[in-house]
N, C-alpha and C positions, 0 to 999 in steps of 0.2 A: 813490051807486055801486053801485047796482043798475041805473042805466041803461045805462053803458058795457058790465056784462055782458051786458045785454040785448041791446044793439046786436052786442056781438062775437058772441052766438049767432045773430042773425037773421043776420049776415054769414056765419057760417060755413056755415050753414044753406043759404043762395042759392048758396054757392060748390058746395057738395054736391049741390045740387040741377042746377044747373049743369054738374056734371061728368058727372052720372048722365045727363042729358038728352043730353049730347053723346056719350057714350060707347054709348047705346043707337041714337041716330041713325047712329053709325058701325057699331055690328050691323047696323042694316036694311041699310044699303049693303051690307053682305058677304055678307047673305044674298040681297039681289037680283042681285048678281053672281054669286054660285051659281046661284041660281035661272036665270039665263040659262043659263050655260053647262051645267047639267045638262039645260036644256031641248034646247038645242042638239046635245050630245053625253051621252047618260046613264052608260054606262058608263066613259067615259073619266073622266068627271067625280065618278063613285063609285070608282073607281080612286083617284084623285088625293086625295080626302076620306081615302080609308082609310090611304094611306100618310102623308100630313100626319100623321093621328092616330097612328099607329105612332112618327113620327120625334118627337112631342111626347112620347110615354109610355114609349119603350124607352130613353132615356139614364137615366131613373129606375129600371129593372128590373134587378136583380142574377142572376137566373137564369129560365129559361124551362122550363116543361114541357110537353113535347109528348104529347099524350094520344090514344089511339087506341082503336079497341075491345077490345083485350087488357089497357086501363090505360096508366099511364106509360111511353111507349116511352122518351125522353131527356130528361135534365135538363142543359140547357146553359146553362153558365156565362157571363154576359156581361161579367164584370169580374174582373180579376184581383188579386190579393192587394197588388201595389205602387200601384194604379190607387185604393185605398179611402183 
């Protein structure tokens, strides 16, 4: 009975390793694409990456604090009571 369990664990580990390898190769390909774009147009690529980051983060933010030299200037609610 230990043998089928060991085979199952080995199979799961191989699947996990394959998944991680594929994901890493995809990450490398994405990085190379970004590097190529950055080399060609640094400022445009920098702005695009910034906007993509905001796009992924802002939907989870409930409010934004705008901070200046004099402290908090505005507190902007990003969601309404009805959307919660």
